Each structure stands twice: as structure tokens, then as C-alpha cells.
C-alpha positions, 0 to 999 in steps of 0.5 A, a space after each residue: 915622480 910617479 904622481 907627477 907623471 900621472 898628473 902631466 899625462 892627465 893634463 896633456 902636458 909634456 912628460 919631459 922635465 925640461 919641457 915641463 919647466 918651459 910650461 910653468 903652469 903644467 908643473 906639479 908644484 904650480 896651483 894653476 890647474 885644479 883637478 876635480 877627480 880623485 886618484 886613490 891607489 895603494 903606494 908601492 913604497 912604504 905602503 903609503 896611499 895618495 888621494 885627492 878629494 872627489 870621486 871614490 873610484 879606485 880603479 879609474 882616474 877621472 878628471 872633470 875640469 868644469 864640474 862643480 859638483 865633483 869639486 865639493 866635498 863628499 859630505 856636501 854632495 851627500 847632503 844635497 842628495 838627501 835634500 833632493 830625495 826629501 823634496 821628491 818624497 814631499 812632492 810624491 806625498 802631496 800628489 798622493 794626498 791630492 789623488 786621495 782627496 779626489 780633487 778636481 784639476 782646478 783644485 789641484 792647480 790651486 793647491 800647487 800654487 799655495 805650495 809654491 807660495 809657501 816655498 818662496 816665503 820659506 826661501 825669503 825668510 831663510 836669508 835672515 837666518 844667521 847662526 854661528 858655526 859653533 858654540 862660542 863663536 861671535 861671528 854669525 853666518 848665513 845658515 843656507 850659505 855659511 861662507 857669507 857672513 851676516 855683516 858683509 856688504 853682500 848680505 846687507 844688500 840682499 837682505 834689503 832686497 829680501 825685505 822688499 820681496 817679503 813685504 810684497 809676498 806677505 803683505 801687498 799681494 794678500 791685501 790685494 787678493 783680500 780687497 778683490 775678494 771683498 769687492 766680488 762679494 759685494 757685487 754678488 749680493 746684488 739680486 741680478 748677479 745671484 746666478 754667479 754665486 754657485 761658481 764663486 762658492 765652488 772656487 773660493 768657498 774654502 776661504 769664506 766658509 764658516 762666516 756669516 754674510 758680511 764677516 768674510 774678512 774676519 780671518 784677517 782680524 784673527 791674523 792681526 790678533 796673533 801678530 799683535 800678541 807676538 809683538 807684545 811678547 817681544 816688546 814691552 813698554 815698561 822695564 818690568 818684564 811682567 808688562 808682557 803679561 799685562 799687554 797680552 791680557 789687554 789683547 785677550 780682553 779686547 778679543 773676547 769682547 769683540 767676539 761676544 758682541 759680533 759673533 762672526 761665525 755662522 749659526 749652524 749646529 746650534 751656533 757651535 763655532 761661536 760658542 767654541 771661539 768664545 770659550 777658547 778666548 775666555 779660557 785664555 783670558 782667565 789663564 793669563 789672569 792666573 799667570 799674573 797672580 803667579 808672577 806677583 810672587 806674593 803667595 805660598 808654594 801651596 797656593 801657587 800649586 793650586 793656581 797651576 792646577 786650576 790653569 791646567 784643569 781649565 785648558 784640559 776641559 776646553 781640549 776635551 770639549 773640542 775633541 768631544 765636538 769633533 768625535 760627535 761630528 764624525 759619529 753623526 756623519 758615519 751614522 748618516 752614511 750608514 743610514 743612506 747606504 741601508 736605504 739606497 738600492 745601489 750603495 756605490 752611488 752613496 759611498 764617497 770616493 775617498 772610502 774606496 780610493 784611499 785604501 786602494 792607494 795605500 795598498 798599491 803604494 806599498 807594492 813594488 814600483 812597475 816600469 812604464 813598459 810593464 804597466 803598458 803591457 798590463 793595460 794592453 792585456 787587460 784591454 784584450 781580456 775585456 774585449 774578448 769578454 765583450 765579443 763572447 757576450 755579443 756572440 751569446 746574445 746573437 745565438 739566443 736571438 737565433 734560438 728564439 727566432 727558430 722556436 717561433 718559426 718551428 711552430 707549423 701554421 694551421 692547415 686549410 681544413 682546420 681554418 674551415 672547421 673553425 669558421 664553421 664552428 663560429 656562431 652566426 649573427 642569427 644564432 647569436 640573436 635567437 639562441 645564445 651559445 652555451 658556456 661549454 661551447 664558449 670554453 671549447 672555442 676559446 681553448 681551441 683558439 689558444 692552442 693554435 696561437 703562436 708564441 709571437 702572437 701571445 707576446 704581442 697580446 701580452 705587451 698590448 695588455 701591459 700598455 693598455 694598463 698604463 694610464 699617464 696622468 691627465 694632461 701630462 703631455 700638455 704639461 710637458 710641452 708648456 714646461 719645455 716652452 717656458 724653460 726654453 724661452 727663459 734660458 734663451 733670454 737669460 744666459 746667466 740663468 742658463 749657466 747657473 742652472 747647468 752648474 748648480 749644486 745647492 738646494 737653495 740655489 736650485 729652488 731660486 732657479 726654479 722660481 726664476 724659470 717659472 716667473 717671467 721677467 717683468 719691468 715695472 716701469 713699462 708693462 707691469 700688469 698692475 701698473 694701470 691700477 696703481 696709476 688710477 689709484 694714485 691721488 692727483 
């Protein structure tokens, strides 16, 4: 009775039994009303406890009619919270990696697009993940939604839609992007489109970096090779399962021959990329051949042990080779960086940003998180301290200037009698012709003249002497004027060359731009300087 009365009060139904019978849907026995809250209370009679699934509150009674979250069991809600927390941590880790890498806004947007692409593919692939709820059950259900069986009409309909979306996301769109990339590369090989190469390398260099010109598509061949290998391991022609090894061996032989003949990677660092790829394919091929020998089963256990040891030794040697190359590269980069820091006058201009940014982020991420209001107050305080320092610095500079001016004006000017005496002591024209002054007289005059000079006059004479000693190169002004005229004319005529000159970051591209700036545009059909000579020398 107590429970029925509470339920009627919460649902807004009358408490009288006769009126309750008239409202059939409001009676406790009818399942027409769904309560999403929970009532957990100790029973007074018999110590029994009554509970409904939902909110864990024991003091209050809450009913939410349209909240689907509270209708779920406690375990499902806890699982959803854990998934949301894990997703938030992944987003935070991605943001920290972008900040630590010093990526630009365009690179961050590209990375976010790739992350969204990966999530879409993962969700689409999750539709085909069917598993039984427990061991021994034959009926399979969807992993992400266990209430849906993999043989129902809903699953069959949506699996077809998911297959079409997967083909679109995984095959059609990447193929269209690859075709567009190859078309743009062919267009940039034309000499007239060369100024656009710097911008293209900055945007899509991570896709084609490491390949020789003309082999930018080689990453697709590697993907096709991996797909063929998976198909060969899943499906084999003969009834014998050892046919899988034979098919994999054929793919390995074809891949090794094509790699050895084409050498698609660039030849930097003594052709290290091509050599590592060839060694890896050779190790894989030799390991498959040895596995086929083991699959025949015609050797003794000791011979089988020797073949397994040879396979492990080959793969271990190749891994050691790769680790050695990576460690050697890092040591070379660090030694080069140390050498540049020693030679540079300001090490801050040589050190990369990640050397300072990554430790800074690692230290401050472990600290307690600060709210936006506290962070704003801190920034305001820092700004006030910096402004106070700048004001104090300006005040000291002004005071130093005032002291300098006061010291210059404190020296008394020479009197009229002293000036007459100096004029009288100066040698006349007749005296200089008839009799040259003695060395002692010159020394006395020079000493007296230096004594009466003010500090401002001394500073002016010193600066004048310094300027007189500086001798610019001969015809330097003419060279600057001619260079400015040539560059302004060429940049005004060719907008693409001007854009390339502003955004160039490659030494080869900079040398080419300089050559284009110095070389005037010439049309061989109209005004080539040797066109007349060619026409005269051409046989009739």
C-alpha cells in the first residue's frame, strides 16, 4: 500500500482506490506507465528493501518520463561515461601532439581531417563485426548493438549501405585524390609552372617525400601488394593448405624483382632507402622459402631446429640493420645541431622549437589545471609587471639623457679675453712663410685647443672620423639601383615568380628564382638577339 500510494502521488493519479479503478492506466498493476527514477528505501516491515533501477539517490525520489539515459542500466551508463572520457583523453593527446610538433594551422586542419576520416572508417567497419554474446551460442549479434542479430532484415539492409559507403571512403575517394595528385605533378613538371612547386611541396610533400620523380604513385603499389598477400593467405587455389605459402612466395619474388629493377626511392644518403627495401624483401623471400622446406615435413627435428634458427637470425640481423640506420641518423642530426649551436652567436635561432616546447608542455601538463578566470588574472598581473618594467626603463633612459645634456651644458664657454689670446697666438701668413713655428709651439697650441673643446665637439669629431674611415665598395650605389630596377621590373611582369620569391624555402628553388630575376624574358620567335644571325646563316 505504501509503494502504491507513492507511485500514484508521483504520477499525479488520485489516491482513492475507487477513483484509481476508474483510471485504469494509473493503477500500480498496469504496465502503461514507465518510471525512470529509483526509489531505494529501507522497508519498515520485515527489513525488506524495495528498489527500481535508475538514479542511486536514497533520500529523494525523482521521476524522469522522457530521459532515455536514466532508463539504461547502471553498467551501460558507466560504460558510456568511460568511452566518453577515453575519447576526450584521445582528443587532448592529439591536441598536445600538434602543439608539441609546432604545426601550422593548415597542417593542424589536415591532421584533424585525417582523424575524422579514420573514425568514419572505423564506424563503418564496426557494422560487420558480429560476435556471439557468449561461448557456445550459435547466434551472432552486432558488437556495437547486441540487440541486433546479424541475420535480421535491418542488419542485412544496413550492411549493404555500409558496404557502399566503405567502397566510397576506402576506394573511390582515395583513387580520385591520387589521380588529382598525379595530374598536378605532371602539370608542375612544365617549366612555366615551376614557381608553384614550393607551395605544392609544403602542402603535399608528406605524401610524395622519399620517391624519385615519376614514382610518386609507388605507395599505391605497396598497398596493393599487402592486399594481395592478405587475399592469398585467406583464399588458395588447391585443397592443400601449403598452397598459401606458395602464393605468398610468388608475390615476394615479383616484389623483389620489381624493386631491384625500378629502385623507386630517392638516392639520398648512399641510396639507403632502396637498399633497405631490397634487403627487407630479400629477407622475406628467403624466410618463405625456408618455411616451405619446414612445411614439407621430410627433415629431422634437428634440421628443422637449424632452419628455424636461420630464419630468426636473418630477421634479427635485418632488424639490427634498421635500428643501426635510425640511430646513426639521429646521432648525425644531433652532432650537426651541436656544431651549429657552437658556431652560432645566438643559440636560440638555431635550436628547433620542439626542444624547448616539448619539455615545457610535459612539465606544465602535470600541474594542476587552472580555471579560465584564474588564468586571466595571472595574465593581467604579468602584463602589469611587464608594463611597469617598461615604464621604469623609459624613465631611466630619460634621466640618463637629462644627465648627459646637463654635463654638456655645465662646461663654461671660453671668455672673450681667452679667445683674443688664442687669436693672437695663432701664426700669421708672413710668419708661416718666413719662419716655421717650432715643435714646442705647435704642441702648446694643440694642447690648449684640446683643453677648451667641449665634450659635444669631441663626440662630433669622433663620429666624423669614424664615418670618414668607412669606405663603401666602388659603384655600390649604382649596383643597388640597377638591382632594384631589375627586380621590380621582373616581379611586376611575372606574378607567379613574385609569389614564389615570397614563399621559397628551398636553396635550389632560390637559385632558380635568382636566375630568373637576372635573366630577362625573351621570346625566340620575335625579338631574340641571335634571330637575325640564325636567319642569315640558314641555307636558302
